[in-house]
Every structure is written in structure tokens, then in C-alpha cells.
C-alpha positions in Angstrom: 32.4 83.4 -23.4 32.5 84.7 -27.0 29.5 85.7 -29.0 28.4 84.4 -32.4 25.7 85.0 -34.9 24.5 83.0 -37.9 21.2 81.8 -39.3 20.5 79.8 -36.1 19.3 81.4 -32.9 22.6 82.0 -31.2 23.5 83.1 -27.7 25.0 86.6 -27.7 26.1 88.9 -24.9 23.5 91.6 -24.1 24.6 94.7 -22.3 22.1 96.5 -20.2 18.6 95.7 -18.9 16.3 93.4 -20.8 12.6 93.9 -20.4 10.0 91.1 -20.1 9.6 88.5 -22.7 6.6 90.0 -24.4 5.4 93.6 -25.1 2.1 94.4 -26.8 1.4 97.7 -28.5 -2.2 98.5 -29.2 -2.9 101.3 -31.8 -6.1 102.8 -33.1 -6.7 103.6 -36.7 -5.5 107.0 -37.9 -7.7 106.9 -41.0 -10.6 104.7 -42.1 -13.5 104.8 -44.6 -16.0 102.6 -46.4 -16.2 102.5 -50.1 -19.6 101.7 -51.7 -21.1 101.4 -55.2 -24.7 102.2 -54.4 -27.8 100.4 -55.7 -31.2 101.1 -57.3 -32.7 99.6 -54.1 -31.2 102.5 -52.1 -33.0 105.7 -52.6 -29.9 107.7 -51.7 -28.5 107.0 -55.1 -27.8 104.2 -57.6 -24.2 105.2 -58.2 -22.1 106.2 -55.2 -18.8 105.1 -56.6 -17.3 108.6 -56.7 -18.4 109.7 -53.2 -16.5 109.6 -50.0 -17.7 108.4 -46.6 -14.6 108.8 -44.5 -16.3 110.6 -41.6 -18.9 107.9 -41.1 -19.2 106.3 -37.7 -19.0 102.8 -39.1 -17.1 100.7 -41.6 -18.9 98.1 -43.8 -18.3 94.9 -45.7 -21.0 93.6 -48.1 -20.9 91.9 -51.5 -22.0 93.4 -54.8 -25.1 91.2 -54.7 -26.4 92.8 -51.4 -29.5 94.9 -51.6 -27.6 98.1 -51.2 -24.7 97.2 -53.4 -21.0 96.5 -52.6 -19.2 97.8 -49.6 -15.5 97.6 -48.9 -13.5 99.3 -46.2 -9.9 100.6 -45.8 -8.2 101.1 -42.5 -4.9 102.7 -41.7 -2.7 102.4 -38.6 0.5 104.3 -37.8 3.0 102.1 -35.9 5.6 104.7 -35.0 4.7 104.5 -31.3 4.8 100.7 -31.4 8.3 100.6 -32.8 9.5 103.2 -30.3 7.9 101.1 -27.5 9.7 97.9 -28.7 13.0 99.7 -29.1 12.7 101.2 -25.6 11.9 97.8 -24.1 14.6 95.7 -25.9 17.0 98.0 -27.7 16.9 99.0 -31.3 16.5 96.0 -33.6 16.7 93.6 -30.7 13.1 92.4 -31.1 10.9 90.4 -33.4 7.2 90.5 -34.2 5.4 87.4 -32.9 1.8 88.3 -33.2 -0.5 90.7 -35.1 -4.3 90.9 -34.5 -7.1 93.2 -35.7 -9.7 94.1 -33.0 -13.0 95.1 -34.5 -16.2 96.0 -32.6 -19.7 97.1 -33.6 -22.7 98.6 -32.0 -24.6 96.7 -34.7 -23.6 93.1 -34.1 -26.9 91.3 -34.1 -27.9 89.2 -37.1 -31.0 90.3 -39.1 -30.9 93.9 -37.7 -31.2 96.8 -40.1 -28.8 99.6 -39.0 -30.4 103.0 -38.5 -29.3 104.4 -41.9 -30.9 102.7 -44.9 -27.6 102.9 -46.9 -26.3 100.0 -44.9 -27.1 96.3 -45.4 -28.8 94.1 -42.9 -26.4 92.5 -40.5 -25.5 89.0 -41.7 -22.9 86.3 -41.2 -20.5 85.3 -44.0 -16.9 85.4 -45.1 -14.7 88.3 -45.7 -11.0 89.0 -46.7 -8.3 91.0 -45.0 -5.7 92.2 -47.4 -2.5 94.2 -46.8 -1.9 97.1 -49.2 1.5 98.8 -49.8 -0.2 102.1 -50.8 -0.8 104.3 -47.7 -1.2 107.5 -49.7 -5.0 107.9 -49.5 -7.1 110.5 -47.7 -9.8 109.6 -45.3 -12.1 112.4 -46.4 -15.0 114.1 -44.6 -18.1 112.5 -46.1 -20.9 111.0 -44.1 -23.9 108.8 -45.2 -26.1 111.8 -45.0 -23.7 114.2 -46.5 -21.1 112.5 -48.8 -18.2 114.4 -50.2 -15.6 114.0 -52.9 -12.5 115.0 -50.8 -11.2 111.5 -50.0 -11.0 107.9 -50.9 -14.0 106.3 -52.7 -14.9 103.2 -54.6 -13.4 104.7 -57.8 -10.1 105.0 -55.9 -9.6 101.2 -55.8 -7.6 100.8 -59.0 -5.0 103.2 -57.6 -5.0 101.6 -54.2 -4.6 98.1 -55.5 -1.2 98.6 -57.1 1.3 95.9 -56.2 2.8 94.8 -53.9 -0.4 93.8 -52.0 -1.2 90.6 -50.3 -4.3 88.7 -49.1 -3.6 87.8 -45.5 -6.6 85.7 -44.6 -10.3 84.9 -45.3 -12.4 84.9 -42.1 -15.9 83.8 -41.2 -18.0 86.5 -39.5 -20.8 85.4 -37.2 -22.6 88.3 -35.6 -21.5 88.2 -32.0 -23.9 90.8 -30.5 -23.5 94.5 -29.9 -20.3 96.0 -28.5 -18.5 92.7 -28.5 -14.8 92.8 -29.5 -13.9 90.3 -32.2 -10.2 89.5 -32.7 -8.8 88.5 -36.2 -5.3 87.1 -36.0 -3.1 87.9 -39.0 -0.4 85.7 -40.5 3.1 87.0 -40.1 4.0 87.5 -43.7 7.2 89.1 -44.8 5.3 92.1 -46.3 3.3 92.7 -43.2 6.1 92.3 -40.7 8.4 94.5 -42.7 5.8 97.2 -43.0 5.1 97.2 -39.2 8.9 97.2 -38.4 9.2 100.3 -40.6 7.3 102.3 -38.0 5.1 104.1 -40.4 1.6 103.7 -41.9 0.1 100.2 -42.5 -3.1 99.8 -44.6 -5.6 97.0 -44.8 -8.5 96.5 -47.2 -11.5 94.5 -45.9 -14.0 93.1 -48.5 -16.6 90.4 -49.0 -15.6 86.8 -49.9 -19.2 85.5 -50.4 -22.7 86.6 -51.1 -24.0 86.5 -47.5 -21.8 88.7 -45.3 -23.1 92.0 -44.0 -20.5 93.2 -41.5 -20.5 96.6 -39.8 -17.8 97.6 -37.4 -17.2 101.0 -35.8 -14.8 103.5 -37.2 -12.6 105.6 -34.8 -15.0 108.5 -35.5 -17.7 106.8 -33.4 -15.4 106.2 -30.4 -17.0 104.9 -27.2 -14.3 102.2 -26.8 -15.2 100.4 -30.0 -12.6 101.9 -32.3 -10.6 99.6 -34.7 -7.4 98.5 -33.0 -4.3 96.6 -34.1 -2.5 94.7 -31.4 1.2 94.0 -32.2 3.2 91.6 -30.0 7.0 91.8 -29.9 9.4 89.5 -28.1 13.2 90.0 -27.7 15.6 88.2 -29.8 17.1 85.3 -27.9 19.9 86.6 -25.7 22.0 85.9 -22.7 22.6 88.7 -20.2 24.9 86.9 -17.9 27.2 83.9 -18.0 29.8 82.6 -15.5 30.8 79.9 -13.0 28.4 79.5 -10.2 27.4 76.6 -7.9 30.0 74.3 -9.3 29.0 74.8 -12.9 28.8 77.3 -15.7 25.5 79.2 -15.6 23.9 80.8 -18.6 21.1 83.3 -17.9 19.1 84.6 -20.8 15.7 85.7 -22.1 13.6 84.4 -25.0 10.0 83.6 -25.8 8.0 82.7 -22.7 7.3 79.0 -22.1 9.5 78.0 -25.0 12.0 75.2 -24.8 15.5 75.7 -26.2 18.4 73.4 -26.8 21.7 74.3 -25.1 24.6 73.5 -27.4 28.4 73.7 -26.8 31.6 73.5 -28.9 35.3 74.0 -28.2 35.9 75.4 -31.7 33.9 78.1 -33.4 35.1 77.0 -36.8 33.3 73.7 -36.6 29.7 73.0 -37.5 29.5 70.0 -35.1 27.8 71.5 -32.0 26.9 69.1 -29.2 23.5 69.4 -27.5 24.2 69.2 -23.8 20.7 69.8 -22.4 17.5 71.8 -22.7 16.0 74.7 -20.8 12.5 76.1 -20.9 11.8 79.8 -20.5 9.4 80.7 -17.7 6.3 82.7 -18.1 8.4 85.9 -18.2 10.8 84.5 -20.7 13.7 84.0 -18.3 16.1 81.1 -19.1 18.6 79.5 -16.7 20.9 76.6 -17.5 23.8 75.2 -15.5 26.5 73.2 -17.3 27.7 71.1 -14.4 30.3 69.4 -16.6 32.0 72.6 -17.5 35.8 73.1 -16.8 38.1 76.0 -17.2 38.9 75.0 -20.8 37.6 77.2 -23.5 34.0 76.5 -24.5 31.4 78.3 -26.6 27.7 78.0 -26.0 24.5 78.8 -28.0 20.8 78.4 -27.6 18.8 76.9 -30.4 15.2 76.0 -31.1 
């Protein structure tokens, strides 16, 4: 059997061991901070735009109309370990990203509750935006709500952070779930996001209000206690065969793909043609294993490929 690649998903010979059909890497933020404006209603200061709060135990989202002014948050993950994990499982560049989810948790997750520091807004449901930023060159800083500093990212840093390319990924509705409840926010697999993750470096997100109601607090990694911000990245192997040959009176193809996914099995006697014949289908099992027997195969030359 010869191997072939084009824009379709093509069967190719894979040497060596193939891992399971799905690997998930979970990484904690390496830097995070909230950025706030301040308000005349907050006795800590009407203008906090130049101050850093990178060492706070929480991250915050609230609109400019909130009693204590606007809050945005930036979070940064480093995906070097994730890419190394995927390369180890499947071989370098032999995998694809099939899922990305942010996992945010708060010890202040009950609606109507005022957090223990008056700088923060009352917890309230509403909508917020998750945006991907290309600029990872920002410093977390050491400021806290009780002792802000000027050694890191702040609200005044936003113009520099928002240089293109950047991309709004999704707008979500937050409903306070209760304290210490993990909330999962799936992200779309845009070209920018996937490329950034596959680069194996830093990935930055900005989280900000999309309406005048939201008051969302979630823990920073500084607080710890199992409620740190996490990113879960799922990778699956590129569709591959790892064995092929005559068995049990037919030609057996054994491969691996996405679990529980159905593939067309196509055959041709001539690689130069575009007229491939679908000879059957096969569904990968829960571990991604694919088996197909071509019982009509002969000793004549034939090429096979899997296609979705």
C-alpha cells in the first residue's frame, strides 16, 4: 500500500506506536491580573487606572456603569508542556487541536453577595466577552487591593495590549453558580487561537463585560485552593493507519482517528485519478481505533484512503 496526502483526510502509513484517540492537557495561568478604573463610590480612590492589582487573589469583570467602576481581567497561559505532551503521544506535528475550554472558579459565586473587599462589585449575572490577544508581553505585577503598585499591567495598559491581531472568541452568559463551582467556557477553534496554542508559548485572553449587569469574580492562581484558572486543550491524532495487509480472506486496514467518528473507506487503482470509489464505512471506537476489511480485495494494485 502506498501513502498519499492532499487536502482530504488521507490514509498514511504510521511507523511506531500510536497513543489513544484523545489527550487533554490542563494548564494553570502563569500570569493574571484585573484592571480597574475606580469610582467616586469607592473610598479607595476615584481613579485607579494607573494602578496594578496583579497579586490579587481574584479576577473581576464588571461594566463601567457598576458602582465601583469598570473591571477587566487578563489571563496568560503557557502551552509549552501541552505541545510537548501531544508530541510525545502522537509524534511531532501528527496531532490536531479539537477542543479548548477555560475553567474558571470562584469562592464568591452567589448572586447578591458583596465580596469581602469593598473595591469589588456585588456578584451579579450578566454577559461577558472572552477575547484572544496576540500581545503576551505584559507583566503581572505585585499589586493587591489593599496595596496597589505600579510595577505591572493596569487599565492604562489596555491601548498597548489591544494592538492587532486580536479576536473576540465568544460572548457568554454568567449565572452565579454558587461558591467553589467550576464553570467551563468552551472556546471556538479559530485559526488565531489554534495557531497560538500550537506554537507552544504564551497565550493571552482578555475578559470584559458585555452588558451593564455582570459582576463576575473568579479566583486567580494566587489564591490557589484548587480554584485556579485553567485551560483544557484537547488534541487528537491526525487520521492514520498503522497496519495494513491481507487477513481473514480480505485486506484489513487498521488505523486511528477521532473516537466515535465514522469514516468513508475509499479505493482506487490509480493515484493519478480523482475518481475514488467509496467501498464502505467504518466507525472508530471509543478509543479511536478503526478496523475495516475489504473482502473484495485481490492481489492487484489498489490504493486506499479514509475520508470524512
